[in-house]
Each structure stands twice: as structure tokens, then as C-alpha cells.
C-alpha positions as protocol buffer text, in pm:
chain_id: "A"
residue {
  index: 1
  type: UNK
  ca { x: 6103 y: 13732 z: 8727 }
}
residue {
  index: 2
  type: UNK
  ca { x: 6472 y: 13657 z: 8669 }
}
residue {
  index: 3
  type: UNK
  ca { x: 6415 y: 13293 z: 8753 }
}
residue {
  index: 4
  type: UNK
  ca { x: 6133 y: 13272 z: 8497 }
}
residue {
  index: 5
  type: UNK
  ca { x: 6365 y: 13405 z: 8229 }
}
residue {
  index: 6
  type: UNK
  ca { x: 6597 y: 13104 z: 8272 }
}
residue {
  index: 7
  type: UNK
  ca { x: 6352 y: 12843 z: 8137 }
}
residue {
  index: 8
  type: UNK
  ca { x: 6266 y: 13017 z: 7810 }
}
residue {
  index: 9
  type: UNK
  ca { x: 6635 y: 13084 z: 7758 }
}
residue {
  index: 10
  type: UNK
  ca { x: 6716 y: 12717 z: 7791 }
}
residue {
  index: 11
  type: UNK
  ca { x: 6430 y: 12620 z: 7560 }
}
residue {
  index: 12
  type: UNK
  ca { x: 6546 y: 12866 z: 7297 }
}
residue {
  index: 13
  type: UNK
  ca { x: 6896 y: 12724 z: 7322 }
}
residue {
  index: 14
  type: UNK
  ca { x: 6772 y: 12371 z: 7266 }
}
residue {
  index: 15
  type: UNK
  ca { x: 6515 y: 12439 z: 6993 }
}
residue {
  index: 16
  type: UNK
  ca { x: 6651 y: 12718 z: 6779 }
}
residue {
  index: 17
  type: UNK
  ca { x: 6943 y: 12784 z: 6549 }
}
residue {
  index: 18
  type: UNK
  ca { x: 7130 y: 12964 z: 6825 }
}
residue {
  index: 19
  type: UNK
  ca { x: 7494 y: 12847 z: 6812 }
}
residue {
  index: 20
  type: UNK
  ca { x: 7636 y: 12637 z: 7097 }
}
residue {
  index: 21
  type: UNK
  ca { x: 7875 y: 12919 z: 7172 }
}
residue {
  index: 22
  type: UNK
  ca { x: 7593 y: 13175 z: 7199 }
}
residue {
  index: 23
  type: UNK
  ca { x: 7381 y: 12942 z: 7409 }
}
residue {
  index: 24
  type: UNK
  ca { x: 7667 y: 12865 z: 7647 }
}
residue {
  index: 25
  type: UNK
  ca { x: 7745 y: 13234 z: 7677 }
}
residue {
  index: 26
  type: UNK
  ca { x: 7383 y: 13318 z: 7754 }
}
residue {
  index: 27
  type: UNK
  ca { x: 7357 y: 13032 z: 8002 }
}
residue {
  index: 28
  type: UNK
  ca { x: 7678 y: 13132 z: 8175 }
}
residue {
  index: 29
  type: UNK
  ca { x: 7558 y: 13493 z: 8196 }
}
residue {
  index: 30
  type: UNK
  ca { x: 7225 y: 13389 z: 8344 }
}
residue {
  index: 31
  type: UNK
  ca { x: 7382 y: 13162 z: 8606 }
}
residue {
  index: 32
  type: UNK
  ca { x: 7642 y: 13423 z: 8689 }
}
residue {
  index: 33
  type: UNK
  ca { x: 7373 y: 13679 z: 8752 }
}
residue {
  index: 34
  type: UNK
  ca { x: 7149 y: 13431 z: 8931 }
}
residue {
  index: 35
  type: UNK
  ca { x: 7371 y: 13187 z: 9127 }
}
residue {
  index: 36
  type: UNK
  ca { x: 7079 y: 13103 z: 9354 }
}
residue {
  index: 37
  type: UNK
  ca { x: 6937 y: 12896 z: 9069 }
}
residue {
  index: 38
  type: UNK
  ca { x: 7212 y: 12639 z: 9122 }
}
residue {
  index: 39
  type: UNK
  ca { x: 7205 y: 12643 z: 9501 }
}
residue {
  index: 40
  type: UNK
  ca { x: 6826 y: 12606 z: 9517 }
}
residue {
  index: 41
  type: UNK
  ca { x: 6834 y: 12324 z: 9264 }
}
residue {
  index: 42
  type: UNK
  ca { x: 7092 y: 12142 z: 9478 }
}
residue {
  index: 43
  type: UNK
  ca { x: 6889 y: 12205 z: 9793 }
}
residue {
  index: 44
  type: UNK
  ca { x: 6582 y: 12051 z: 9633 }
}
residue {
  index: 45
  type: UNK
  ca { x: 6772 y: 11747 z: 9500 }
}
residue {
  index: 46
  type: UNK
  ca { x: 7072 y: 11687 z: 9732 }
}
residue {
  index: 47
  type: UNK
  ca { x: 7084 y: 11310 z: 9680 }
}
residue {
  index: 48
  type: UNK
  ca { x: 7075 y: 11338 z: 9301 }
}
residue {
  index: 49
  type: UNK
  ca { x: 7342 y: 11607 z: 9314 }
}
residue {
  index: 50
  type: UNK
  ca { x: 7575 y: 11397 z: 9533 }
}
residue {
  index: 51
  type: UNK
  ca { x: 7522 y: 11090 z: 9313 }
}
residue {
  index: 52
  type: UNK
  ca { x: 7596 y: 11291 z: 8999 }
}
residue {
  index: 53
  type: UNK
  ca { x: 7905 y: 11443 z: 9161 }
}
residue {
  index: 54
  type: UNK
  ca { x: 8031 y: 11099 z: 9267 }
}
residue {
  index: 55
  type: UNK
  ca { x: 7971 y: 10956 z: 8919 }
}
residue {
  index: 56
  type: UNK
  ca { x: 8154 y: 11249 z: 8761 }
}
residue {
  index: 57
  type: UNK
  ca { x: 8452 y: 11198 z: 8994 }
}
residue {
  index: 58
  type: UNK
  ca { x: 8463 y: 10825 z: 8918 }
}
residue {
  index: 59
  type: UNK
  ca { x: 8447 y: 10888 z: 8544 }
}
residue {
  index: 60
  type: UNK
  ca { x: 8723 y: 11149 z: 8571 }
}
residue {
  index: 61
  type: UNK
  ca { x: 8944 y: 10902 z: 8760 }
}
residue {
  index: 62
  type: UNK
  ca { x: 8877 y: 10631 z: 8502 }
}
residue {
  index: 63
  type: UNK
  ca { x: 8964 y: 10865 z: 8216 }
}
residue {
  index: 64
  type: UNK
  ca { x: 9282 y: 10979 z: 8393 }
}
residue {
  index: 65
  type: UNK
  ca { x: 9385 y: 10618 z: 8462 }
}
residue {
  index: 66
  type: UNK
  ca { x: 9319 y: 10522 z: 8100 }
}
residue {
  index: 67
  type: UNK
  ca { x: 9520 y: 10818 z: 7973 }
}
residue {
  index: 68
  type: UNK
  ca { x: 9806 y: 10727 z: 8208 }
}
residue {
  index: 69
  type: UNK
  ca { x: 9797 y: 10365 z: 8094 }
}
residue {
  index: 70
  type: UNK
  ca { x: 9806 y: 10473 z: 7730 }
}
residue {
  index: 71
  type: UNK
  ca { x: 10103 y: 10701 z: 7798 }
}
residue {
  index: 72
  type: UNK
  ca { x: 10288 y: 10417 z: 7974 }
}
residue {
  index: 73
  type: UNK
  ca { x: 10217 y: 10179 z: 7684 }
}
residue {
  index: 74
  type: UNK
  ca { x: 10341 y: 10438 z: 7437 }
}
residue {
  index: 75
  type: UNK
  ca { x: 10660 y: 10499 z: 7635 }
}
residue {
  index: 76
  type: UNK
  ca { x: 10734 y: 10126 z: 7667 }
}
residue {
  index: 77
  type: UNK
  ca { x: 10690 y: 10074 z: 7293 }
}
residue {
  index: 78
  type: UNK
  ca { x: 10915 y: 10371 z: 7216 }
}
residue {
  index: 79
  type: UNK
  ca { x: 11195 y: 10245 z: 7441 }
}
residue {
  index: 80
  type: UNK
  ca { x: 11169 y: 9893 z: 7302 }
}
residue {
  index: 81
  type: UNK
  ca { x: 11247 y: 10046 z: 6962 }
}
residue {
  index: 82
  type: UNK
  ca { x: 11519 y: 10275 z: 7102 }
}
residue {
  index: 83
  type: UNK
  ca { x: 11641 y: 10136 z: 7436 }
}
residue {
  index: 84
  type: UNK
  ca { x: 11852 y: 10330 z: 7682 }
}
residue {
  index: 85
  type: UNK
  ca { x: 12218 y: 10236 z: 7701 }
}
residue {
  index: 86
  type: UNK
  ca { x: 12382 y: 10073 z: 8001 }
}
residue {
  index: 87
  type: UNK
  ca { x: 12724 y: 9924 z: 8066 }
}
residue {
  index: 88
  type: UNK
  ca { x: 12784 y: 9575 z: 8201 }
}
residue {
  index: 89
  type: UNK
  ca { x: 13145 y: 9564 z: 8323 }
}
residue {
  index: 90
  type: UNK
  ca { x: 13359 y: 9251 z: 8304 }
}
residue {
  index: 91
  type: UNK
  ca { x: 13369 y: 9221 z: 8684 }
}
residue {
  index: 92
  type: UNK
  ca { x: 12999 y: 9297 z: 8731 }
}
residue {
  index: 93
  type: UNK
  ca { x: 12826 y: 9097 z: 9002 }
}
residue {
  index: 94
  type: UNK
  ca { x: 12526 y: 8931 z: 8838 }
}
residue {
  index: 95
  type: UNK
  ca { x: 12230 y: 8787 z: 9020 }
}
residue {
  index: 96
  type: UNK
  ca { x: 12013 y: 8526 z: 8852 }
}
residue {
  index: 97
  type: UNK
  ca { x: 12127 y: 8387 z: 8518 }
}
residue {
  index: 98
  type: UNK
  ca { x: 12479 y: 8477 z: 8405 }
}
residue {
  index: 99
  type: UNK
  ca { x: 12365 y: 8472 z: 8043 }
}
residue {
  index: 100
  type: UNK
  ca { x: 12003 y: 8576 z: 8070 }
}
residue {
  index: 101
  type: UNK
  ca { x: 11821 y: 8705 z: 7763 }
}
residue {
  index: 102
  type: UNK
  ca { x: 11677 y: 8980 z: 7983 }
}
residue {
  index: 103
  type: UNK
  ca { x: 11913 y: 9215 z: 8164 }
}
residue {
  index: 104
  type: UNK
  ca { x: 11766 y: 9426 z: 8441 }
}
residue {
  index: 105
  type: UNK
  ca { x: 11980 y: 9705 z: 8585 }
}
residue {
  index: 106
  type: UNK
  ca { x: 11872 y: 9878 z: 8905 }
}
residue {
  index: 107
  type: UNK
  ca { x: 12000 y: 10217 z: 9025 }
}
residue {
  index: 108
  type: UNK
  ca { x: 11939 y: 10211 z: 9397 }
}
residue {
  index: 109
  type: UNK
  ca { x: 11987 y: 10382 z: 9732 }
}
residue {
  index: 110
  type: UNK
  ca { x: 12026 y: 10152 z: 10034 }
}
residue {
  index: 111
  type: UNK
  ca { x: 11834 y: 10388 z: 10263 }
}
residue {
  index: 112
  type: UNK
  ca { x: 11543 y: 10444 z: 10027 }
}
residue {
  index: 113
  type: UNK
  ca { x: 11230 y: 10264 z: 10159 }
}
residue {
  index: 114
  type: UNK
  ca { x: 11102 y: 10220 z: 9803 }
}
residue {
  index: 115
  type: UNK
  ca { x: 11425 y: 10038 z: 9716 }
}
residue {
  index: 116
  type: UNK
  ca { x: 11346 y: 9784 z: 9986 }
}
residue {
  index: 117
  type: UNK
  ca { x: 11014 y: 9723 z: 9813 }
}
residue {
  index: 118
  type: UNK
  ca { x: 11196 y: 9706 z: 9481 }
}
residue {
  index: 119
  type: UNK
  ca { x: 11422 y: 9432 z: 9618 }
}
residue {
  index: 120
  type: UNK
  ca { x: 11118 y: 9214 z: 9685 }
}
residue {
  index: 121
  type: UNK
  ca { x: 10993 y: 9268 z: 9330 }
}
residue {
  index: 122
  type: UNK
  ca { x: 11333 y: 9178 z: 9187 }
}
residue {
  index: 123
  type: UNK
  ca { x: 11324 y: 8850 z: 9381 }
}
residue {
  index: 124
  type: UNK
  ca { x: 10980 y: 8778 z: 9237 }
}
residue {
  index: 125
  type: UNK
  ca { x: 11108 y: 8847 z: 8885 }
}
residue {
  index: 126
  type: UNK
  ca { x: 11410 y: 8620 z: 8930 }
}
residue {
  index: 127
  type: UNK
  ca { x: 11186 y: 8343 z: 9058 }
}
residue {
  index: 128
  type: UNK
  ca { x: 10925 y: 8376 z: 8783 }
}
residue {
  index: 129
  type: UNK
  ca { x: 11179 y: 8411 z: 8504 }
}
residue {
  index: 130
  type: UNK
  ca { x: 11434 y: 8169 z: 8641 }
}
residue {
  index: 131
  type: UNK
  ca { x: 11717 y: 8123 z: 8392 }
}
residue {
  index: 132
  type: UNK
  ca { x: 11603 y: 8414 z: 8176 }
}
residue {
  index: 133
  type: UNK
  ca { x: 11700 y: 8721 z: 8378 }
}
residue {
  index: 134
  type: UNK
  ca { x: 12038 y: 8869 z: 8465 }
}
residue {
  index: 135
  type: UNK
  ca { x: 12010 y: 9129 z: 8741 }
}
residue {
  index: 136
  type: UNK
  ca { x: 12276 y: 9395 z: 8805 }
}
residue {
  index: 137
  type: UNK
  ca { x: 12271 y: 9623 z: 9108 }
}
residue {
  index: 138
  type: UNK
  ca { x: 12410 y: 9974 z: 9060 }
}
residue {
  index: 139
  type: UNK
  ca { x: 12434 y: 10270 z: 9296 }
}
residue {
  index: 140
  type: UNK
  ca { x: 12249 y: 10599 z: 9312 }
}
residue {
  index: 141
  type: UNK
  ca { x: 12285 y: 10724 z: 9671 }
}
residue {
  index: 142
  type: UNK
  ca { x: 12082 y: 11039 z: 9736 }
}
residue {
  index: 143
  type: UNK
  ca { x: 12308 y: 11211 z: 9985 }
}
residue {
  index: 144
  type: UNK
  ca { x: 12079 y: 11496 z: 10090 }
}
residue {
  index: 145
  type: UNK
  ca { x: 11803 y: 11253 z: 10189 }
}
residue {
  index: 146
  type: UNK
  ca { x: 11999 y: 10947 z: 10298 }
}
residue {
  index: 147
  type: UNK
  ca { x: 12334 y: 11041 z: 10453 }
}
residue {
  index: 148
  type: UNK
  ca { x: 12449 y: 10681 z: 10513 }
}
residue {
  index: 149
  type: UNK
  ca { x: 12352 y: 10542 z: 10173 }
}
residue {
  index: 150
  type: UNK
  ca { x: 12685 y: 10620 z: 10005 }
}
residue {
  index: 151
  type: UNK
  ca { x: 12885 y: 10447 z: 10279 }
}
residue {
  index: 152
  type: UNK
  ca { x: 12654 y: 10146 z: 10244 }
}
residue {
  index: 153
  type: UNK
  ca { x: 12732 y: 10140 z: 9871 }
}
residue {
  index: 154
  type: UNK
  ca { x: 13103 y: 10156 z: 9946 }
}
residue {
  index: 155
  type: UNK
  ca { x: 13075 y: 9858 z: 10181 }
}
residue {
  index: 156
  type: UNK
  ca { x: 12877 y: 9664 z: 9920 }
}
residue {
  index: 157
  type: UNK
  ca { x: 13147 y: 9725 z: 9660 }
}
residue {
  index: 158
  type: UNK
  ca { x: 13425 y: 9637 z: 9904 }
}
residue {
  index: 159
  type: UNK
  ca { x: 13255 y: 9304 z: 9984 }
}
residue {
  index: 160
  type: UNK
  ca { x: 13206 y: 9240 z: 9612 }
}
residue {
  index: 161
  type: UNK
  ca { x: 13578 y: 9291 z: 9553 }
}
residue {
  index: 162
  type: UNK
  ca { x: 13690 y: 9080 z: 9849 }
}
residue {
  index: 163
  type: UNK
  ca { x: 13421 y: 8813 z: 9873 }
}
residue {
  index: 164
  type: UNK
  ca { x: 13218 y: 8819 z: 9553 }
}
residue {
  index: 165
  type: UNK
  ca { x: 12860 y: 8700 z: 9598 }
}
residue {
  index: 166
  type: UNK
  ca { x: 12860 y: 8763 z: 9970 }
}
residue {
  index: 167
  type: UNK
  ca { x: 12778 y: 9117 z: 9865 }
}
residue {
  index: 168
  type: UNK
  ca { x: 12429 y: 8984 z: 9784 }
}
residue {
  index: 169
  type: UNK
  ca { x: 12388 y: 8882 z: 10148 }
}
residue {
  index: 170
  type: UNK
  ca { x: 12498 y: 9226 z: 10263 }
}
residue {
  index: 171
  type: UNK
  ca { x: 12257 y: 9385 z: 10014 }
}
residue {
  index: 172
  type: UNK
  ca { x: 11957 y: 9180 z: 10130 }
}
residue {
  index: 173
  type: UNK
  ca { x: 12026 y: 9218 z: 10500 }
}
residue {
  index: 174
  type: UNK
  ca { x: 12066 y: 9594 z: 10513 }
}
residue {
  index: 175
  type: UNK
  ca { x: 11766 y: 9653 z: 10286 }
}
residue {
  index: 176
  type: UNK
  ca { x: 11565 y: 9434 z: 10523 }
}
residue {
  index: 177
  type: UNK
  ca { x: 11703 y: 9619 z: 10828 }
}
residue {
  index: 178
  type: UNK
  ca { x: 11697 y: 9971 z: 10687 }
}
residue {
  index: 179
  type: UNK
  ca { x: 11628 y: 10134 z: 11024 }
}
residue {
  index: 180
  type: UNK
  ca { x: 11973 y: 10023 z: 11140 }
}
residue {
  index: 181
  type: UNK
  ca { x: 12155 y: 10188 z: 10849 }
}
residue {
  index: 182
  type: UNK
  ca { x: 12147 y: 10520 z: 11035 }
}
residue {
  index: 183
  type: UNK
  ca { x: 12416 y: 10379 z: 11268 }
}
residue {
  index: 184
  type: UNK
  ca { x: 12655 y: 10380 z: 10973 }
}
residue {
  index: 185
  type: UNK
  ca { x: 12994 y: 10213 z: 10997 }
}
residue {
  index: 186
  type: UNK
  ca { x: 12921 y: 10052 z: 11334 }
}
residue {
  index: 187
  type: UNK
  ca { x: 12626 y: 9865 z: 11184 }
}
residue {
  index: 188
  type: UNK
  ca { x: 12802 y: 9783 z: 10856 }
}
residue {
  index: 189
  type: UNK
  ca { x: 13101 y: 9642 z: 11043 }
}
residue {
  index: 190
  type: UNK
  ca { x: 12870 y: 9416 z: 11242 }
}
residue {
  index: 191
  type: UNK
  ca { x: 12709 y: 9283 z: 10924 }
}
residue {
  index: 192
  type: UNK
  ca { x: 13053 y: 9224 z: 10773 }
}
residue {
  index: 193
  type: UNK
  ca { x: 13160 y: 9036 z: 11086 }
}
residue {
  index: 194
  type: UNK
  ca { x: 12843 y: 8824 z: 11076 }
}
residue {
  index: 195
  type: UNK
  ca { x: 12928 y: 8735 z: 10718 }
}
residue {
  index: 196
  type: UNK
  ca { x: 13261 y: 8595 z: 10840 }
}
residue {
  index: 197
  type: UNK
  ca { x: 13473 y: 8857 z: 10668 }
}
residue {
  index: 198
  type: UNK
  ca { x: 13772 y: 9061 z: 10781 }
}
residue {
  index: 199
  type: UNK
  ca { x: 13615 y: 9382 z: 10913 }
}
residue {
  index: 200
  type: UNK
  ca { x: 13931 y: 9594 z: 10893 }
}
residue {
  index: 201
  type: UNK
  ca { x: 14004 y: 9484 z: 10539 }
}
residue {
  index: 202
  type: UNK
  ca { x: 13651 y: 9554 z: 10414 }
}
residue {
  index: 203
  type: UNK
  ca { x: 13647 y: 9894 z: 10585 }
}
residue {
  index: 204
  type: UNK
  ca { x: 13977 y: 9985 z: 10420 }
}
residue {
  index: 205
  type: UNK
  ca { x: 13869 y: 9875 z: 10072 }
}
residue {
  index: 206
  type: UNK
  ca { x: 13541 y: 10061 z: 10120 }
}
residue {
  index: 207
  type: UNK
  ca { x: 13738 y: 10387 z: 10145 }
}
residue {
  index: 208
  type: UNK
  ca { x: 13951 y: 10319 z: 9837 }
}
residue {
  index: 209
  type: UNK
  ca { x: 13941 y: 10542 z: 9530 }
}
residue {
  index: 210
  type: UNK
  ca { x: 13860 y: 10236 z: 9319 }
}
residue {
  index: 211
  type: UNK
  ca { x: 13533 y: 10185 z: 9504 }
}
residue {
  index: 212
  type: UNK
  ca { x: 13444 y: 10555 z: 9506 }
}
residue {
  index: 213
  type: UNK
  ca { x: 13507 y: 10586 z: 9131 }
}
residue {
  index: 214
  type: UNK
  ca { x: 13290 y: 10283 z: 9059 }
}
residue {
  index: 215
  type: UNK
  ca { x: 12996 y: 10432 z: 9248 }
}
residue {
  index: 216
  type: UNK
  ca { x: 13052 y: 10760 z: 9065 }
}
residue {
  index: 217
  type: UNK
  ca { x: 13037 y: 10572 z: 8733 }
}
residue {
  index: 218
  type: UNK
  ca { x: 12699 y: 10430 z: 8829 }
}
residue {
  index: 219
  type: UNK
  ca { x: 12573 y: 10775 z: 8924 }
}
residue {
  index: 220
  type: UNK
  ca { x: 12682 y: 10922 z: 8592 }
}
residue {
  index: 221
  type: UNK
  ca { x: 12513 y: 10641 z: 8398 }
}
residue {
  index: 222
  type: UNK
  ca { x: 12193 y: 10688 z: 8597 }
}
residue {
  index: 223
  type: UNK
  ca { x: 12197 y: 11063 z: 8533 }
}
residue {
  index: 224
  type: UNK
  ca { x: 12262 y: 11009 z: 8161 }
}
residue {
  index: 225
  type: UNK
  ca { x: 11950 y: 10794 z: 8148 }
}
residue {
  index: 226
  type: UNK
  ca { x: 11745 y: 11053 z: 8331 }
}
residue {
  index: 227
  type: UNK
  ca { x: 11722 y: 10886 z: 8672 }
}
residue {
  index: 228
  type: UNK
  ca { x: 11726 y: 11123 z: 8967 }
}
residue {
  index: 229
  type: UNK
  ca { x: 11513 y: 10922 z: 9212 }
}
residue {
  index: 230
  type: UNK
  ca { x: 11527 y: 10566 z: 9335 }
}
residue {
  index: 231
  type: UNK
  ca { x: 11469 y: 10292 z: 9258 }
}
residue {
  index: 232
  type: UNK
  ca { x: 11520 y: 10319 z: 8885 }
}
residue {
  index: 233
  type: UNK
  ca { x: 11534 y: 10017 z: 8657 }
}
residue {
  index: 234
  type: UNK
  ca { x: 11629 y: 9940 z: 8299 }
}
residue {
  index: 235
  type: UNK
  ca { x: 11465 y: 9628 z: 8158 }
}
residue {
  index: 236
  type: UNK
  ca { x: 11664 y: 9565 z: 7841 }
}
residue {
  index: 237
  type: UNK
  ca { x: 11691 y: 9942 z: 7820 }
}
residue {
  index: 238
  type: UNK
  ca { x: 11324 y: 10013 z: 7895 }
}
residue {
  index: 239
  type: UNK
  ca { x: 11306 y: 10248 z: 8197 }
}
residue {
  index: 240
  type: UNK
  ca { x: 11094 y: 10184 z: 8506 }
}
residue {
  index: 241
  type: UNK
  ca { x: 11094 y: 10485 z: 8734 }
}
residue {
  index: 242
  type: UNK
  ca { x: 10990 y: 10370 z: 9078 }
}
residue {
  index: 243
  type: UNK
  ca { x: 10898 y: 10062 z: 9280 }
}
residue {
  index: 244
  type: UNK
  ca { x: 10641 y: 9922 z: 9037 }
}
residue {
  index: 245
  type: UNK
  ca { x: 10481 y: 9582 z: 9106 }
}
residue {
  index: 246
  type: UNK
  ca { x: 10568 y: 9260 z: 8925 }
}
residue {
  index: 247
  type: UNK
  ca { x: 10279 y: 9306 z: 8680 }
}
residue {
  index: 248
  type: UNK
  ca { x: 10446 y: 9614 z: 8529 }
}
residue {
  index: 249
  type: UNK
  ca { x: 10771 y: 9426 z: 8467 }
}
residue {
  index: 250
  type: UNK
  ca { x: 10570 y: 9137 z: 8322 }
}
residue {
  index: 251
  type: UNK
  ca { x: 10415 y: 9375 z: 8071 }
}
residue {
  index: 252
  type: UNK
  ca { x: 10754 y: 9499 z: 7955 }
}
residue {
  index: 253
  type: UNK
  ca { x: 10905 y: 9152 z: 7933 }
}
residue {
  index: 254
  type: UNK
  ca { x: 10610 y: 9018 z: 7734 }
}
residue {
  index: 255
  type: UNK
  ca { x: 10627 y: 9314 z: 7496 }
}
residue {
  index: 256
  type: UNK
  ca { x: 11000 y: 9254 z: 7451 }
}
residue {
  index: 257
  type: UNK
  ca { x: 10929 y: 8892 z: 7364 }
}
residue {
  index: 258
  type: UNK
  ca { x: 10660 y: 8988 z: 7112 }
}
residue {
  index: 259
  type: UNK
  ca { x: 10898 y: 9238 z: 6957 }
}
residue {
  index: 260
  type: UNK
  ca { x: 11159 y: 8959 z: 6945 }
}
residue {
  index: 261
  type: UNK
  ca { x: 11402 y: 9178 z: 7135 }
}
residue {
  index: 262
  type: UNK
  ca { x: 11489 y: 8888 z: 7368 }
}
């Protein structure tokens, strides 16, 4: 008898002046009191139920992806209007064009696997936008996760001070051989030696207050701009939080060009 009550109730809801709220309340009450209505319906039509469930999940994912994309677009546009601030020091080591219209700053951790992926994307950007991009590497070692990352940063800065662009070679090699970073100074000294540099001198400069203060400056700048994870990028002041693919950077650069910011 209870089951028979369900059909008239639904018909009344669809063909009378009963409010949506009242109808939903009545329907919810009926299903709550008679849950077997749902289970038996599913048992009779399992394939239709699974298809409907799959379609609902797909639609939900599409809506979520669209909402995420819209939020990203909104954020990019907002930061193009009000970019984050970053400092390019007089002795900064610049990769790519020295006077590029686009400046990309990366806050990175040498032991972070996502930073290794980010390095590959940066190389793609520099190749695609040859002559247009100036890339600056800055430090954000996450000590509690990557105990050798700070020492790697110190070696990078020491090589920059002593041998300039050879720091790029150190950067690329250890990000390619991240598993070896756990060996710390022993591994870094070997890389320095392979680069033809004075190991003792680099090791000494790496421990200098000058180097430590520089890394600390980078950390403070990253924190000021809201970066706590790595890699973090600023594309003309537009933040990219994570190892996004080239297409994401393309989108920002093209928007900057349309906005005549570069």
C-alpha cells in the first residue's frame, strides 16, 4: 500500500499548484520512509542506473573543471592589473635574454621533484620565447622536507659569485640527478670539481654570511608573495603556484601582450 501511495504523490506534485518546496519535502519523506523504492528501482534497471551515475559524475567533473578554469582566468587578469612585486638585484644571474620584456622569477628547492619538472618547462619557455624572456632563479629551500636543499642553494650562490654562469650548469645537473643530492657536500664537491672549479674555495664561499643572507632575502620575498611551496613562479608579477605545463605560461604571456603589459 505504501508503494502505491508514491505514484499519486508524484503525480500531484507534477500537476497541481503544490510548491516545489512542499513537493520535495513530501517526496523526501516518502523515500525516507520507503527506501526500498530506490533499491528496487535500481535492481530492476541496473544498467540505466550505472549509466546515469557515470553521466552525472562526468558532468560534475566538467563543471568543476570549468569553474576552476574561470577562477584561474580571473586570478590571472587580476594580477595583470596589480602584479606582485619582485626585486632584480644588480648582480642577478639572468638566463635567457638580459633585457627581455618578460621577466620570470622562480622560487625553487633543489630537492623538490616538481622543481625538476619546472626546470624542463622553463627551458621550453626560453626556447619558444627566445630573446623575449629573462629568467631569474631564486631560492626557497623547504628544510623540513628536503634537508640538503639549503646547502645546494649555498653552493649555487657560491658558484655564481666565483664563476658566474657556471652556476647554471650546477643547477641543471643537480636537478637532473636529484637522487644524489641526499649525499650532500660530498656530491656537491664532485659536481664543482667536474665543472673545473676550486672545490675548497667554493665550499668556503658557500658557508659565508653573504651567501646565507642572499638566500634568506629570496625566502622573505617568496613569503611576502604568498609562496610556501615549490616551485613558485612570477611571470611579470603574475603568480604560478606549481609545476604547470608550458600551455599555462603561454596563456599568461599572451594575456600580458594583449594587455600591453610587455
